[in-house]
Phi, psi and omega in degrees: 000316179305308182299320183293320179286331172293330186261335196236098188294331175291315181297318180302313179305313180296315179290333172291328188280316189200099176302314183296323181284319180300321172300323173297320173319316184265017180059042183239126171283115179261359180094191188261344186275126179310141176229132177251124171272139170244132180259127177293145178222176171297341179258339180232137176232121181259145179221150195238145179208157163241106195283348185257333180212245182208042172305138195190142167293050192302335180292333174265330182234017165087182180297142181295144176287163185298318182299331179286336176272350192283149186293325181299310181297315182302321185275318187284326181294332176288317187275323189222062196293325177298325181295312174307310177294328174298325179297334179274359182093008188249101177273115179267116181306159179289342184272003177260126173284136179256128174250117168266133181241130183259112182287148184224187184281343173260355177202130184242162179244151180218122177275132168265101182300166172287136184281136189284136171308138188095354184264004193300331184266003183272151178271175185305314184296318178294323181290321184294341176284343178278332192275134178247160173306315179291343172286326176277356163271329180101009174280346171224165177252165179271134179225161173261112190295130184264142181139000000 
């Protein structure tokens, strides 16, 4: 879905409006709980947490990682998101706003990461290989491996 959104502005708009419906367009079962996409930009970086348990869009991105369910992540990412992101190797510049979104039993979140520089000639399949679960949670960014 993320790769399609990067390539198709109309699909991206639909995804930002209604993730579950956009998933159905692609014959993906996103489950019955509403999912809201939040878009990272050059000025805003989003990160997802569930402070009460581990609410997470598992139909779209699989089982949550153990760290996502940990009490330490759940409490610290709210209090000190930049420090937590740095521990994941994600340094967010001071002029970029960091927004933390708390998933609930009634609403889940999915980050639409920034498309990486250097990916302009890539097709949907190649782009989809760059996207990780962690980038859709917001603790990492999408990059192209050099080498």
